[in-house]
C-alpha positions in Angstrom: -11.1 36.9 53.9 -7.6 36.2 52.8 -8.1 32.5 53.8 -11.0 32.2 51.5 -9.1 33.9 48.6 -6.2 31.5 49.3 -8.3 28.4 49.3 -10.3 29.5 46.3 -7.0 30.1 44.4 -5.7 26.7 45.5 -8.9 25.0 44.4 -8.9 26.6 41.0 -5.2 25.7 40.5 -5.8 22.1 41.5 -8.9 21.9 39.2 -6.9 23.2 36.2 -4.0 20.9 37.0 -6.3 17.9 37.2 -8.1 18.7 34.0 -4.9 19.3 32.1 -3.4 16.0 33.4 -6.6 14.1 32.5 -6.6 15.6 29.0 -3.0 14.5 28.5 -3.7 11.0 29.7 -6.8 10.7 27.4 -4.8 12.0 24.4 -2.0 9.5 25.1 -4.4 6.6 25.5 -6.3 7.4 22.3 -3.3 8.3 20.1 -3.4 6.2 16.9 -0.2 5.7 14.9 -0.1 7.6 11.6 0.4 4.3 9.6 -2.8 2.9 11.0 -4.7 5.9 10.0 -3.2 6.0 6.6 -4.0 2.3 6.1 -7.5 2.7 7.2 -8.0 5.7 5.0 -6.6 3.8 2.0 -8.8 0.8 2.7 -11.9 2.9 2.9 -11.0 4.8 -0.3 -10.4 1.4 -2.1 -13.8 0.1 -0.8 -15.6 3.2 -2.1 -13.9 3.0 -5.5 -14.8 -0.7 -5.8 -18.4 0.1 -4.8 -18.6 2.8 -7.5 -17.2 0.4 -10.1 -19.8 -2.2 -9.1 -22.6 0.4 -9.1 -21.7 1.6 -12.6 -21.6 -2.0 -13.9 -25.0 -2.8 -12.3 -26.5 0.4 -13.7 -25.2 -0.4 -17.2 -26.7 -3.9 -16.9 -30.1 -2.5 -15.8 -30.1 0.0 -18.6 -29.5 -2.8 -21.2 -32.3 -4.8 -19.7 -34.8 -1.9 -19.6 -33.7 -0.5 -23.0 -34.2 -3.8 -24.8 -37.6 -4.3 -26.4 -39.7 -7.0 -24.8 -40.1 -9.7 -27.4 -43.2 -11.3 -25.7 -45.2 -8.0 -25.7 -44.3 -7.2 -29.3 -45.6 -10.6 -30.4 -48.9 -10.4 -28.6 -49.5 -6.8 -29.5 -49.3 -7.6 -33.3 -51.9 -10.4 -33.0 
């Protein structure tokens, strides 16, 4: 019975050690420098801001088009 307890403890210990070591290796392999993250965040924020500016411009143009009276329809309606 003591052998089973010993090998069970050894197995748990090795499993925990292997999992911890694997986690450290994965963290080290996927670590991204802070400057890369900051640059990516800034690029995405700039792209979103540019998109919003374009969206507002397009919306304003569409509002001008749809708010303007249609000259062709007014001429035919009066005849």
